[in-house]
Structures are given as structure tokens and as C-alpha cells.
C-alpha positions as CSV (number, residue, x, y, z in Angstrom):
1,M,-16.3,-3.8,18.0
2,E,-15.6,-3.8,14.2
3,G,-13.0,-1.4,12.9
4,I,-11.3,-0.9,16.2
5,Y,-8.0,-2.4,17.0
6,K,-6.8,-2.4,20.7
7,F,-3.4,-3.3,22.0
8,G,-2.0,-3.6,25.5
9,R,1.4,-3.6,27.0
10,G,2.1,-7.1,26.1
11,Q,2.7,-5.9,22.5
12,W,5.6,-3.7,23.5
13,K,7.4,-5.6,26.3
14,T,10.6,-4.4,24.5
15,I,11.0,-1.5,22.1
16,E,12.2,-4.0,19.5
17,Q,9.0,-6.0,19.8
18,G,6.8,-2.9,19.7
19,N,8.6,-1.5,16.6
20,E,7.4,-4.5,14.6
21,L,3.8,-3.0,14.9
22,S,2.9,0.2,13.1
23,W,0.0,2.2,11.7
24,M,-0.6,4.3,8.6
25,I,-3.3,6.8,7.5
26,G,-3.5,8.4,4.1
27,N,-4.7,11.9,3.0
28,G,-6.1,11.1,-0.4
29,I,-3.5,12.9,-2.4
30,G,-0.5,10.7,-1.9
31,G,0.6,12.0,1.5
32,Y,0.3,10.0,4.7
33,A,1.2,9.7,8.4
34,N,2.7,6.6,9.9
35,N,4.7,5.5,12.9
36,T,5.2,2.6,15.3
37,V,2.8,1.6,18.1
38,P,5.4,2.4,20.9
39,G,5.5,5.9,19.4
40,G,8.8,6.3,17.6
41,A,10.2,5.6,14.2
42,A,11.7,2.3,13.0
43,M,12.2,3.3,9.4
44,S,13.0,6.4,7.4
45,F,9.5,6.4,6.0
46,H,7.9,6.9,9.4
47,G,6.6,10.3,10.2
48,Y,3.5,12.3,11.2
49,L,3.4,14.3,8.0
50,I,4.8,13.0,4.7
51,A,3.5,15.6,2.4
52,S,2.9,15.0,-1.3
53,L,4.1,18.2,-3.0
54,N,3.0,17.1,-6.5
55,P,0.0,14.8,-5.8
56,P,0.4,11.9,-5.5
57,V,4.2,12.0,-5.8
58,N,7.1,14.1,-4.6
59,R,6.6,12.9,-1.0
60,Y,8.6,14.7,1.7
61,L,8.9,14.2,5.4
62,V,7.9,17.5,7.1
63,L,7.0,16.6,10.6
64,A,8.7,13.5,12.0
65,R,6.7,13.3,15.2
66,T,5.9,15.1,18.4
67,Q,7.5,13.9,21.7
68,E,6.0,14.6,25.1
69,Q,7.3,15.0,28.6
70,I,5.3,15.4,31.8
71,R,6.7,17.2,34.8
72,V,5.1,16.9,38.3
73,G,7.1,18.9,40.8
74,N,10.7,17.8,40.3
75,R,9.7,14.5,38.7
76,E,9.9,14.3,35.0
77,Y,8.5,11.5,32.8
78,D,9.7,11.3,29.2
79,L,7.1,9.6,27.0
80,T,9.5,9.4,24.1
81,S,9.9,5.8,22.7
82,Q,12.8,5.8,20.3
83,Q,16.0,3.9,19.5
84,Y,19.1,5.9,19.1
85,I,22.7,5.0,18.4
86,N,24.0,3.3,21.6
87,Y,20.9,4.0,23.7
88,E,17.1,4.1,23.7
89,K,14.3,6.0,25.4
90,N,11.6,3.7,26.7
91,G,8.6,6.0,27.1
92,Q,6.4,3.1,26.1
93,R,6.6,2.0,29.7
94,Y,4.0,4.8,30.4
95,L,1.9,3.7,27.4
96,Q,-1.2,2.1,28.9
97,R,-3.0,1.3,25.7
98,F,-2.9,1.8,21.9
99,I,-6.2,2.0,19.9
100,F,-6.6,2.3,16.2
101,D,-10.1,3.4,15.2
102,S,-9.5,4.8,11.6
103,V,-6.9,6.9,13.4
104,P,-4.3,6.1,16.0
105,Q,-4.7,7.0,19.7
106,Y,-2.0,6.6,22.4
107,I,-3.2,6.4,26.0
108,Y,-0.6,7.2,28.6
109,E,-0.8,7.1,32.4
110,V,1.7,8.9,34.6
111,E,1.1,9.0,38.4
112,N,-2.6,10.0,38.3
113,I,-2.4,11.9,35.0
114,K,-4.1,10.4,31.9
115,L,-3.1,11.6,28.5
116,K,-4.8,10.7,25.2
117,K,-3.0,11.6,22.0
118,S,-4.7,11.1,18.6
119,I,-3.1,11.8,15.2
120,T,-5.0,12.5,12.1
121,V,-4.4,13.9,8.6
122,E,-6.8,16.1,6.8
123,Y,-8.3,14.5,3.7
124,G,-7.3,16.2,0.5
125,K,-4.6,18.4,2.2
126,N,-1.0,18.0,3.4
127,T,-2.0,18.7,7.0
128,V,-1.6,16.7,10.2
129,A,-3.3,17.4,13.5
130,I,-2.2,16.0,16.9
131,C,-5.0,16.2,19.4
132,Y,-4.5,15.9,23.1
133,D,-7.0,15.1,25.8
134,I,-5.4,15.3,29.3
135,T,-6.8,14.9,32.8
136,N,-4.5,16.1,35.4
137,G,-4.1,14.6,38.9
138,S,-4.1,16.5,42.2
139,D,-0.8,18.4,41.7
140,E,0.2,21.1,39.3
141,A,1.9,19.7,36.3
142,E,3.4,20.7,33.0
143,L,3.2,19.0,29.6
144,T,6.0,19.7,27.1
145,I,5.5,18.9,23.4
146,V,8.6,18.8,21.2
147,P,7.9,18.8,17.4
148,L,10.6,17.3,15.2
149,F,10.8,18.9,11.8
150,N,12.6,17.9,8.6
151,Y,12.5,18.4,4.9
152,R,13.7,15.5,2.9
153,P,12.3,12.9,0.5
154,A,10.5,10.1,2.4
155,G,12.9,7.2,2.8
156,D,16.0,9.3,2.9
157,V,17.9,10.4,6.1
158,T,19.3,13.8,7.0
159,E,22.7,14.8,8.2
160,K,22.8,17.4,11.0
161,A,24.4,20.0,8.7
162,D,21.5,19.8,6.2
163,L,18.9,20.8,8.8
164,R,18.9,24.4,7.8
165,F,15.7,26.4,8.1
166,N,14.6,30.1,8.3
167,V,12.3,30.2,11.4
168,S,9.8,32.9,12.3
169,K,7.4,32.9,15.2
170,S,4.2,34.5,16.4
171,E,2.4,33.9,19.7
172,K,0.7,30.7,18.4
173,T,2.5,29.8,15.2
174,L,5.8,28.9,13.7
175,R,6.9,29.1,10.1
176,L,9.9,27.1,8.9
177,V,11.3,27.7,5.4
178,P,13.8,25.0,4.3
179,E,16.9,26.6,2.8
180,K,17.0,23.9,0.1
181,N,13.5,24.9,-1.1
182,Q,12.3,28.4,-0.2
183,N,9.0,27.9,-2.0
184,V,7.8,25.6,0.8
185,N,6.4,27.0,4.0
186,I,6.1,24.6,6.9
187,D,3.5,26.1,9.2
188,F,3.0,24.8,12.8
189,M,0.5,26.1,15.3
190,M,-0.8,25.3,18.8
191,S,-4.2,25.9,20.3
192,D,-2.9,26.1,23.9
193,G,0.4,26.7,25.6
194,E,3.5,28.8,24.8
195,F,6.5,28.4,22.6
196,I,9.9,28.0,24.3
197,D,13.0,28.7,22.4
198,R,15.3,25.7,22.7
199,S,18.3,27.6,21.5
200,L,18.3,29.4,24.9
201,F,18.7,26.2,26.9
202,P,22.1,26.1,28.7
203,V,24.4,23.5,27.1
204,N,27.8,22.0,28.0
205,M,29.6,18.8,27.1
206,A,27.2,16.6,29.1
207,T,23.9,18.0,27.7
208,P,22.2,17.1,24.5
209,N,22.0,19.2,21.4
210,Y,18.6,20.8,22.0
211,I,18.2,22.1,18.4
212,I,18.9,18.8,16.7
213,E,17.3,15.5,17.7
214,E,20.4,13.5,16.9
215,N,21.1,9.9,15.9
216,N,17.7,8.4,15.5
217,Y,18.2,4.7,14.8
218,Y,15.8,2.9,12.5
219,M,15.7,-0.8,13.3
220,I,13.8,-2.0,10.2
221,D,16.0,0.0,7.8
222,N,19.2,-1.4,9.4
223,R,17.7,-4.9,9.1
224,T,17.3,-4.4,5.4
225,G,20.9,-3.3,4.7
226,F,20.8,0.4,5.4
227,L,22.6,2.4,8.1
228,G,19.3,3.8,9.4
229,V,20.5,6.9,11.3
230,D,18.7,10.2,11.0
231,N,18.5,13.6,12.6
232,H,15.6,16.1,13.0
233,F,15.2,19.9,13.7
234,T,13.7,21.0,17.1
235,P,13.9,24.8,17.4
236,Y,10.9,25.3,19.7
237,E,8.8,23.3,22.1
238,V,5.3,23.9,23.4
239,R,4.7,24.0,27.1
240,V,1.2,23.6,28.6
241,D,0.5,24.3,32.3
242,L,-2.0,22.0,34.0
243,K,-3.8,23.0,37.2
244,P,-4.8,20.4,39.8
245,N,-7.6,18.1,38.6
246,E,-7.8,20.1,35.4
247,H,-9.2,18.5,32.2
248,K,-7.9,20.0,28.9
249,R,-8.3,19.4,25.2
250,F,-6.0,21.1,22.8
251,Y,-4.1,20.4,19.6
252,V,-1.2,21.2,17.4
253,K,-1.3,21.3,13.6
254,C,1.4,21.2,10.9
255,T,0.9,21.8,7.2
256,V,2.5,22.9,4.0
257,D,-0.8,24.0,2.5
258,G,-1.3,27.1,4.8
259,L,-2.9,27.3,8.1
260,D,-6.7,27.8,8.5
261,D,-9.2,28.1,11.4
262,K,-10.3,24.4,11.3
263,S,-9.5,22.8,14.7
264,G,-7.6,19.6,15.1
265,F,-10.6,18.0,16.6
266,E,-12.8,18.9,13.6
267,I,-10.2,17.3,11.3
268,L,-10.1,14.2,13.5
269,Q,-13.9,13.8,13.5
270,E,-14.2,14.5,9.7
271,Y,-11.6,11.8,9.0
272,K,-13.4,9.2,11.1
273,D,-16.8,10.2,9.7
274,R,-15.5,9.8,6.1
275,A,-14.2,6.3,6.9
276,E,-17.6,5.3,8.2
277,R,-19.4,6.7,5.1
278,I,-17.1,4.6,2.9
279,V,-18.0,1.5,4.8
280,K,-21.7,2.3,4.8
281,N,-21.6,2.9,1.0
282,A,-20.0,-0.5,0.4
283,G,-22.8,-2.0,2.5
284,Y,-21.4,-5.3,3.7
285,N,-22.0,-5.1,7.5
286,D,-19.3,-7.6,7.9
287,S,-16.4,-6.7,10.2
288,F,-13.6,-8.3,8.0
289,A,-14.9,-6.8,4.8
290,D,-15.5,-3.4,6.4
291,N,-12.0,-3.2,7.7
292,L,-10.6,-4.0,4.2
293,V,-12.9,-1.4,2.7
294,K,-11.2,1.1,5.0
295,A,-7.8,-0.2,4.1
296,A,-8.6,0.0,0.4
297,D,-9.4,3.7,0.7
298,H,-5.8,4.8,1.3
299,F,-4.6,3.7,-2.1
300,V,-7.3,5.6,-4.1
301,V,-5.8,9.1,-4.5
302,A,-5.9,12.2,-6.7
303,R,-3.4,12.7,-9.5
304,K,-2.7,16.4,-10.1
305,S,-1.5,15.9,-13.7
306,T,-4.8,14.4,-14.8
307,G,-7.2,15.9,-12.3
308,L,-8.5,12.4,-11.8
309,K,-8.2,9.5,-9.4
310,T,-5.3,7.0,-9.6
311,V,-4.0,4.1,-7.4
312,L,-0.9,4.1,-5.3
313,A,0.6,0.6,-5.5
314,G,1.8,0.5,-1.9
315,F,2.8,2.3,1.2
316,P,5.2,3.7,2.1
317,W,7.1,4.1,-1.1
318,F,5.3,3.1,-4.3
319,T,3.8,5.5,-6.8
320,D,1.0,4.7,-9.2
321,W,1.8,1.6,-11.3
322,G,-0.4,0.5,-14.3
323,R,-0.2,-3.2,-13.6
324,D,-0.9,-2.9,-9.9
325,T,-3.7,-0.5,-10.5
326,M,-5.5,-2.7,-13.0
327,I,-5.1,-5.9,-10.8
328,S,-6.3,-3.9,-7.8
329,F,-9.1,-2.2,-9.6
330,E,-11.9,-4.6,-8.9
331,G,-11.2,-4.9,-5.2
332,L,-10.4,-1.2,-4.5
333,V,-13.2,0.6,-6.4
334,L,-15.8,-2.0,-7.6
335,V,-16.2,-4.2,-4.6
336,T,-16.3,-1.0,-2.5
337,K,-18.9,0.5,-4.9
338,R,-16.8,3.6,-5.7
339,F,-17.9,3.7,-9.3
340,Q,-17.1,7.4,-10.0
341,D,-13.6,6.7,-8.8
342,A,-13.5,3.7,-11.1
343,R,-14.4,5.8,-14.1
344,E,-11.7,8.3,-13.2
345,I,-9.0,5.7,-12.8
346,L,-9.9,4.2,-16.2
347,M,-9.8,7.7,-17.8
348,S,-6.6,8.6,-15.9
349,F,-4.6,5.7,-17.5
350,A,-6.4,6.1,-20.9
351,K,-4.8,9.5,-21.2
352,Y,-1.3,8.0,-21.1
353,I,-1.7,4.9,-23.3
354,K,1.1,5.0,-25.9
355,N,1.7,2.5,-28.7
356,G,-0.9,0.3,-27.1
357,L,0.8,0.3,-23.8
358,V,-0.7,1.3,-20.4
359,P,2.1,3.0,-18.4
360,N,4.0,0.7,-16.1
361,V,4.9,3.4,-13.6
362,F,4.5,7.2,-13.1
363,P,7.8,8.5,-11.7
364,D,8.2,10.9,-8.8
365,K,9.4,13.7,-11.1
366,N,7.3,15.3,-13.9
367,T,8.8,13.0,-16.6
368,E,7.5,10.6,-19.1
369,P,6.0,7.5,-17.6
370,G,7.7,4.1,-18.0
371,Y,6.0,1.7,-20.4
372,N,8.0,-1.5,-19.8
373,T,5.1,-3.8,-19.2
374,V,3.2,-6.3,-21.3
375,D,0.5,-7.2,-18.8
376,A,-0.8,-3.8,-17.7
377,S,-2.6,-3.2,-21.0
378,L,-4.2,-6.7,-20.9
379,W,-5.4,-6.2,-17.3
380,Y,-7.0,-2.9,-18.6
381,F,-9.4,-5.1,-20.6
382,Q,-10.3,-6.9,-17.4
383,A,-10.8,-3.7,-15.5
384,A,-13.2,-2.3,-18.1
385,Y,-15.1,-5.6,-18.3
386,K,-15.5,-5.9,-14.6
387,Y,-16.6,-2.3,-14.4
388,L,-19.6,-3.1,-16.6
389,Q,-20.3,-6.3,-14.6
390,Y,-20.7,-4.2,-11.4
391,T,-22.6,-1.3,-13.0
392,G,-24.2,-2.4,-16.2
393,K,-26.5,0.6,-16.8
394,E,-26.8,2.0,-20.3
395,E,-24.9,5.1,-19.2
396,D,-22.0,2.9,-18.1
397,Y,-21.9,1.1,-21.4
398,K,-21.9,4.5,-23.1
399,F,-19.0,5.6,-21.0
400,I,-17.0,2.6,-22.0
401,K,-17.9,2.8,-25.6
402,E,-17.0,6.5,-25.9
403,N,-13.9,6.6,-23.7
404,I,-12.4,3.2,-23.2
405,Y,-13.4,1.0,-26.1
406,P,-11.3,2.9,-28.6
407,K,-8.3,2.4,-26.4
408,L,-9.0,-1.3,-26.2
409,I,-9.0,-1.4,-30.0
410,E,-5.7,0.5,-30.0
411,I,-4.2,-2.0,-27.6
412,F,-5.5,-5.0,-29.6
413,E,-4.0,-3.6,-32.9
414,A,-0.7,-2.8,-31.2
415,Y,-0.4,-6.3,-29.7
416,S,-1.5,-7.9,-33.0
417,N,0.9,-6.1,-35.1
418,G,3.8,-5.6,-32.7
419,T,4.8,-2.8,-30.4
420,D,7.6,-1.7,-28.0
421,F,9.6,-4.2,-25.8
422,S,9.3,-7.0,-28.4
423,I,5.6,-7.3,-27.6
424,G,3.6,-8.8,-30.4
425,M,1.5,-11.7,-31.7
426,D,3.2,-14.8,-33.2
427,E,1.8,-17.0,-36.0
428,D,0.2,-19.3,-33.4
429,G,-1.9,-16.3,-32.1
430,L,0.1,-16.2,-28.8
431,I,1.8,-13.1,-27.5
432,H,5.5,-12.9,-27.1
433,A,7.3,-10.2,-25.1
434,G,10.7,-9.1,-23.8
435,D,14.2,-9.4,-25.0
436,G,17.7,-8.8,-23.7
437,L,17.6,-7.0,-20.4
438,D,13.9,-6.1,-20.7
439,Q,11.7,-7.3,-17.8
440,V,8.1,-6.8,-18.8
441,T,6.0,-9.1,-16.6
442,W,5.3,-8.6,-12.9
443,M,8.4,-10.8,-12.1
444,D,10.5,-7.8,-13.2
445,V,13.6,-7.7,-11.0
446,R,16.9,-7.0,-12.6
447,V,20.2,-6.4,-10.7
448,G,22.5,-4.5,-13.1
449,D,22.9,-6.8,-16.0
450,Y,21.7,-9.8,-14.1
451,V,18.1,-10.7,-14.9
452,V,16.8,-12.7,-11.9
453,T,13.7,-14.1,-13.6
454,P,14.2,-14.0,-17.3
455,R,10.7,-14.7,-18.8
456,H,11.3,-13.6,-22.4
457,G,9.1,-15.4,-24.9
458,K,5.5,-16.3,-24.2
459,P,4.7,-16.1,-20.4
460,V,1.7,-18.2,-19.4
461,E,-0.3,-15.4,-17.7
462,I,0.2,-13.0,-20.6
463,N,-1.5,-15.4,-23.0
464,A,-4.3,-16.3,-20.5
465,L,-4.9,-12.5,-20.3
466,W,-4.7,-12.2,-24.1
467,Y,-7.4,-14.9,-24.5
468,N,-9.5,-13.1,-21.8
469,A,-9.1,-9.8,-23.7
470,L,-10.2,-11.3,-27.0
471,K,-13.3,-12.8,-25.4
472,I,-14.1,-9.4,-23.8
473,M,-13.7,-7.6,-27.2
474,A,-16.0,-10.1,-28.8
475,E,-18.7,-9.4,-26.2
476,L,-18.2,-5.6,-26.3
477,S,-18.2,-5.4,-30.1
478,E,-21.5,-7.3,-30.2
479,K,-22.9,-5.0,-27.6
480,F,-21.8,-1.9,-29.5
481,G,-23.1,-3.2,-32.8
482,Q,-19.8,-3.9,-34.4
483,N,-18.5,-7.0,-36.1
484,G,-16.5,-9.0,-33.6
485,N,-15.8,-12.0,-35.8
486,K,-12.1,-11.4,-35.8
487,Y,-11.9,-11.6,-32.0
488,V,-14.0,-14.8,-31.9
489,K,-11.9,-16.4,-34.6
490,L,-8.6,-15.4,-33.0
491,S,-9.7,-16.5,-29.5
492,K,-10.3,-20.0,-30.8
493,K,-6.9,-20.1,-32.4
494,V,-5.3,-18.8,-29.1
495,K,-7.2,-21.4,-27.1
496,E,-6.0,-24.2,-29.3
497,S,-2.4,-23.0,-29.3
498,F,-2.4,-22.4,-25.6
499,N,-3.6,-26.0,-24.8
500,K,-1.2,-27.5,-27.2
501,K,1.9,-25.6,-26.0
502,Y,1.4,-24.9,-22.3
503,W,0.3,-28.2,-20.9
504,N,3.1,-29.9,-19.0
505,E,2.0,-33.6,-19.1
506,K,4.8,-34.6,-16.7
507,K,4.0,-32.2,-13.9
508,Q,0.2,-31.9,-14.7
509,C,0.3,-28.2,-14.8
510,L,1.3,-25.4,-17.1
511,F,4.7,-24.3,-18.4
512,D,5.6,-20.9,-17.1
513,V,7.0,-19.7,-20.4
514,V,7.0,-21.2,-23.9
515,D,8.4,-21.8,-26.5
516,E,11.4,-22.2,-24.2
517,N,9.2,-24.6,-22.1
518,D,10.3,-23.3,-18.7
519,D,8.7,-25.9,-16.4
520,S,9.3,-23.9,-13.2
521,I,6.3,-24.3,-10.9
522,R,5.3,-20.7,-10.5
523,P,2.0,-19.0,-9.6
524,N,1.5,-17.3,-12.9
525,Q,-0.5,-20.3,-14.2
526,I,-3.3,-19.7,-11.7
527,W,-4.7,-16.9,-13.8
528,A,-5.4,-19.4,-16.6
529,V,-8.0,-20.7,-14.2
530,S,-9.2,-17.7,-12.3
531,L,-9.9,-15.3,-15.2
532,P,-13.5,-15.1,-16.3
533,F,-13.1,-17.0,-19.6
534,S,-11.9,-20.5,-19.3
535,I,-9.0,-21.4,-21.6
536,L,-8.5,-24.9,-20.1
537,D,-11.0,-27.8,-19.6
538,K,-12.3,-28.6,-16.2
539,E,-9.9,-31.5,-15.6
540,K,-6.8,-29.4,-16.4
541,E,-8.1,-26.5,-14.3
542,K,-8.4,-28.8,-11.3
543,S,-5.0,-30.2,-11.8
544,V,-3.4,-26.7,-12.0
545,V,-5.1,-25.7,-8.7
546,D,-3.9,-28.9,-7.0
547,V,-0.3,-28.4,-8.1
548,V,-0.3,-24.7,-7.1
549,S,-1.8,-25.7,-3.7
550,K,0.8,-28.3,-3.0
551,H,3.9,-26.3,-4.2
552,L,3.0,-22.7,-3.7
553,Y,0.3,-22.0,-1.0
554,S,1.8,-20.4,2.1
555,T,-0.9,-19.0,4.4
556,Y,-0.5,-15.3,3.5
557,G,-0.3,-15.9,-0.3
558,L,1.4,-18.0,-2.9
559,R,5.2,-18.5,-3.2
560,S,6.7,-17.2,-6.4
561,L,8.5,-20.5,-6.9
562,S,8.0,-24.1,-5.7
563,F,9.7,-24.8,-2.3
564,M,10.9,-28.0,-4.0
565,D,12.9,-26.1,-6.6
566,S,16.6,-26.1,-6.1
567,R,16.7,-22.3,-6.7
568,F,14.1,-21.6,-4.0
569,K,15.0,-18.7,-1.7
570,K,13.3,-19.2,1.7
571,S,13.6,-15.7,3.1
572,Y,13.5,-12.1,2.0
573,I,15.9,-10.2,4.2
574,G,19.3,-8.5,4.2
575,K,20.9,-6.1,1.8
576,L,19.1,-5.1,-1.4
577,F,21.0,-7.5,-3.7
578,D,20.1,-10.5,-1.5
579,R,16.5,-9.4,-1.3
580,D,16.2,-8.8,-5.1
581,R,17.5,-12.3,-5.7
582,A,14.7,-13.7,-3.5
583,Y,11.9,-11.4,-4.7
584,H,10.6,-13.8,-7.3
585,M,12.4,-17.0,-6.3
586,G,10.2,-18.2,-3.5
587,T,9.0,-15.1,-1.7
588,T,5.3,-15.3,-0.7
589,W,3.1,-12.7,-2.4
590,G,-0.1,-11.6,-0.6
591,F,-2.1,-10.6,-3.7
592,L,-1.8,-14.0,-5.3
593,I,-4.2,-15.4,-2.7
594,G,-7.0,-13.7,-4.7
595,P,-6.7,-15.6,-8.0
596,F,-5.9,-18.8,-6.0
597,I,-9.1,-18.7,-3.9
598,T,-11.2,-17.8,-7.0
599,A,-9.7,-20.7,-8.9
600,Y,-10.1,-23.1,-6.0
601,C,-13.8,-22.2,-5.6
602,K,-14.3,-22.3,-9.4
603,V,-13.0,-25.9,-9.8
604,N,-15.0,-27.0,-6.8
605,N,-18.2,-25.4,-8.1
606,H,-18.4,-23.1,-5.1
607,S,-19.6,-26.0,-3.0
608,K,-20.4,-25.5,0.7
609,V,-17.1,-27.2,1.6
610,A,-15.1,-25.2,-0.9
611,V,-16.6,-21.9,0.3
612,E,-15.9,-22.7,3.9
613,K,-12.3,-23.6,3.0
614,A,-12.0,-20.3,1.1
615,R,-13.4,-18.5,4.2
616,E,-10.6,-20.1,6.3
617,M,-7.9,-19.0,3.8
618,C,-9.3,-15.4,3.8
619,E,-9.8,-15.1,7.6
620,V,-6.1,-15.9,8.4
621,F,-5.6,-12.4,6.9
622,E,-7.8,-11.1,9.7
623,D,-4.9,-12.1,12.0
624,H,-2.5,-10.3,9.9
625,L,-4.5,-7.1,10.1
626,N,-3.5,-7.1,13.8
627,D,0.3,-7.2,13.1
628,G,2.7,-5.5,10.8
629,C,0.9,-2.4,9.7
630,I,-2.4,-2.4,11.5
631,N,-5.4,-2.9,9.1
632,G,-3.0,-3.3,6.2
633,I,-1.8,-6.3,4.2
634,A,1.9,-6.5,3.4
635,E,3.3,-6.8,-0.1
636,I,5.3,-10.0,0.6
637,F,6.3,-12.5,3.2
638,D,9.1,-15.0,3.5
639,G,8.7,-18.2,1.4
640,D,9.3,-20.8,4.1
641,Y,7.5,-19.2,7.0
642,S,5.2,-16.4,5.9
643,C,4.7,-14.3,9.1
644,T,6.7,-11.1,9.3
645,S,5.7,-8.3,6.8
646,R,8.3,-7.7,4.2
647,G,8.5,-5.1,1.4
648,C,5.7,-2.5,1.5
649,Y,3.8,-2.8,4.8
650,S,0.5,-2.2,3.1
651,Q,0.1,-3.1,-0.6
652,A,-2.8,-2.1,-2.8
653,W,-3.2,-5.4,-4.7
654,S,-2.8,-7.4,-1.4
655,V,-5.7,-5.6,0.2
656,A,-7.7,-5.5,-3.0
657,E,-7.4,-9.1,-3.9
658,V,-8.2,-10.4,-0.3
659,L,-11.2,-8.1,-0.3
660,R,-12.3,-9.1,-3.8
661,C,-12.1,-12.9,-3.3
662,Y,-13.6,-12.7,0.2
663,V,-16.7,-10.8,-1.0
664,N,-17.1,-12.6,-4.3
665,D,-16.1,-16.2,-3.3
666,V,-17.1,-16.3,0.3
667,Y,-19.5,-13.5,1.4
668,N,-21.7,-13.7,-1.7
669,Y,-22.0,-17.5,-1.5
670,S,-22.5,-17.9,2.2
671,S,-26.1,-16.9,2.1
672,K,-26.7,-19.2,-0.9
673,N,-25.3,-22.2,1.0
């Protein structure tokens, strides 16, 4: 059944195997819940409630998870599945099945007791609900639920001494106020059971520290060069008595937004209903597209500073980035028919355009955005143009003319006359950018004073985008009754200069950067084919696609550098320095499959054979939706064997570009052929 992922015990034969598989759900304001399928945490970003205290940023872990134990007579079954320093709890042995149906559900079987545990967040609020459905066997039993609290930035870890809270309790609720921020109230409530004070448990040298869940070990963090050891606060537990053959449904809730009367089961149903409405609104009735529509929803979030929608670049750690937003724009909000959200995103970034530059990144703190990007502004033209292609009503053109078109003119003037970060137009009409330690394209890694991929000069995709922007301005100026001759004239000059300077006759593809004539075979040239306005002739477009296919295609995307290049880094793993050096030197990027498939279909005239090949390239991602982060597409993969998710476990432009090219280059053409 579409939209439902089901996993059995073969997926968690060992806790290490199971910890490679995770889930994530977002709350629409930057917060989220995520964890592994076995039930514990494998990285410092895992938790049931990562609250966004200043949407969509300032994300803090508040509730790490709940752990359950079942007691029948003198027999106790600990359902906890977690690695610790020097030992592990293997509660996944009682996990019968895991189901992800917009939200995660764990199904446990102990003796003849069946426990279903579902986790959901409340959309628009920093609230998580954990819902339990339990059918007891023939003996009296007792279920214990242990909530693990924290208050730290997502991605950090906490020392035991820093777990300091003021705790107050009523019959059904707890309130925890972290000493480091007494303006935050962490409220926790239960619908059934009683609170048990864990500080009253008898302790000696052989017993655990009941107040602190000590030495949680995070396998994935350790693999990427971090220590990966964490601690959580456990002041109370919830005990629920179960009579013989009794069936009970109850829930616990945790929030930093204040408790209300809404039940956990209401929140659960609302979340699932909303997901189905989004799918229905998109209207594809195609299981692959529908799943991607759901995945896309998590990235479209509210930004408090503008009161408008924005796009988170990736989970679990990225904030809203201008470049990622504009590249993701078509797939996230146009293909999914979320046109009001599209308008808000365009407006949200319009508010922050400065010196012709769309912000590169909004930081976690309330500080000035970073503007060190040359391509975000050029992708902004593409986003506005595509918005009109999908909508096209007079009111949509009016919206663009009044709100966005003046910003496009501002960007054009800034790029023509020169702006920050050495961005400006040369005599040949082409755009140059970057100098010194500046990294202004998407290949932007710098380690201290070491620039891994220096692309100063005239990068190929920047000038393909510049030509695209000029053609868009020519169309819009005509539509809006203004003289667009300067755009037409300049676009002809740019096209002539581009073909003269970028064509690499020896390799039959495009130089990556001129005037330095960097002949590295990189994926940036694919946009010269995939963008709407062709800057190359058909023969050259076909040759570019052939070279990219041979050197860069790698199942889950395109490599960032040819595998035949002596500098090629085949894997992205280890400490940060090693990973940064590999990031753009061979690592496979998921989002690049989008322009590649579009370009491939274009040069093959969307023939029946080409569309079927494109379908095959898209549908391998259907396999990936079942591994890594369920129903997500990772940011990157290794260059030589793209299988294990690397980087962000679910990335906006990866999801968006697979959805975009699948719908536009496969789904929409299948009926025609």
C-alpha cells in the first residue's frame, strides 16, 4: 500500500545493522522528531522532540526518547534498544515489526502482550505525543515508561553535571525548567498511570544512576570523527497497571509551547490526515510521486522573522539556505501545487536581498544573513520564471510584476555593474566571481585557509544561469510592457562568449571554470543543458550529457569529480577534515540526478526509450526510500559505491530534484508515449 513502509526483524539482526535505518517527521516550524528503527539513538541529532525555539532555527533537544519496560510477575522485559559505552541494551529482540505510515509505529510482542507505540509531532507546535495501544495477556502486568529529558542544541552532547533542572509535579504533569534558560518550560503529561520518583530508588555501587541515563553511545557520530557520548535526565517514570486481558490506549505528551487538552491520538490523526491532504492536492495518484510529496513537506517551514514560509536545506542540521531553496523551489512547492507557499518563499527571500544578492544562509542566531553566494540570486530568476509556468494566471503575473520583478532588476543591475565578493560582469558579458578565500559557488568547502575547490573566475554553471536569467528578463519585460532590448542584446553576447570560451574540444565537454580553463570533468556543466534556454547547440548538448554520464553518473546522483581524475576521493567518511576534502572531490550528490535526467531526456527528445531510461534512473531512489532515513533522500553518497547515506539523512534539493524530474520527465511523458 502506497505511503506505508513495513520492516521486519531481518532489518535489525544486530543493533548496529538496525541503527543504519532511521525515521524523521517535521512539525512545520523547524522542529522535528527522529530516531532509529530499533528504537534508540545513533547520533546526537536523534530525539523525539527537537524544538525550534525561534522558528525555524535555535533547535534544541528537549525529549530524547521514552524507554519502556514490561513486568509480568517477577519477569521483566526491557524494550530499550540503545548502545552505551562498553555495553548495549537489545530491546529490539522484542520488536516484532516497524511501520512508517507518515508517522513511526513500533510493534512489540512480549509473552502474550502486544504493545503498539506511535510517535507524532503536532504541526505548527513544538509538541510531541507518544501514543500507546496495548493488549495484555492473561496475567496482571505493569508497563513502565521512562522519559529522557535534555536541554541542549541539537547535535551537541551533555555532560552529567550540566543536566540541571528545577522540577515540579502534579498528579498528571511534570514541569522541568532548565537552569541554563529559565524562560523555557518543558511540560510533560500522561493520560494514564502514575509518576514514580526515581530519586527514591535504592542505590549502591552495583546499581545504575536512576536520575541520569548515562553514557549513551552514538554509533554514527563516532564513525564521523566525534566521541559520540551523551547523558539524559530521568527524574520520574510513568507506571501503568494492566489487568488480565485488558486493552488500553493512552499517551504521553511533551511540549515547550504549553500543555492543552488535545489528546495524543487527536494529534496523531491530524498529522496523518494532513499528509494525505497534501498528497491529494498534488494529484498524482502515483506511489513514488506521492511518497516524495510527503517527504517534500518537511522542508517547507514557517520563518518567524518574516511571517512567511521558507525552506530548510536538510535534516537534521541545516537552516534555510538561499541557493538550496531556489534549486529546491520547483520540486518542493510547484510540482506539489503549493502555490501560496511558493509566493511566500519568494517574498521571504525578497525581503533580504542586499546589493543584488539573495542570502546564502540564515544563521541560527538573530544575526545578519550571510551573502557569500553568486548563484542563489541567479536561481531566483529560475524560481520566479517556473512559478509563472506552473500558475500563469493574470494575478500571478501581477504578483511577480509588483513584488519580484523589481528585485530581479536590482539583481541584474548589481551583477552588471559589480557587487560584493568580486561578483560582476566582464567585457565579454560573462560573470566572474570569487577571490582569495571566498567560496561563492555550491562547491564551497574551505578548511581554514585551504580552499578545497577554488573556482574563482567564471564558473560554467554561473554563466549558464546568467544567460538563463537574461532570457527570462527579456520575456518578462515584454510581458510587462517594458523595453527588454538590453536583455536580448546581452544574451546574444553571452551566448557567443560562452560557446567560444567554455567548449573543451579535447574532452568534448565544457571547461568547469574560465578564463583559467579548468578542464576538470565536474557536474556543473550539466546545467548548461538542463536549464530552459539552450546556450549550446544540440550536438554539444548531447556530447556534454555523454561525458557526464560516463564520468559522473553513480546510481544515486552525480559524482562531483570524474572517477578518472587523480584527485578523486572515493569515500566520504572519517573526521571532518577528511570529509571536507572529499565533499566536492568525487562524492556523489543526490540532487544532481535532477538536471542530469532532464538533460538526458532533452537531448534524446523525450523518446519512449529515453523516458523509460529516465524512469529506471528515478526508480532506484525508490529503493533508497527504504534505507537510510525512511522516505527521505540523503544529501550525499560515496563516490565509488553510492549506497550508504552520508551527510544530511534527508536533503531538500535531493528530494525536490528527484520529484521534479520524475514528474516532468517521466510521469508527464508516460501517457504521451
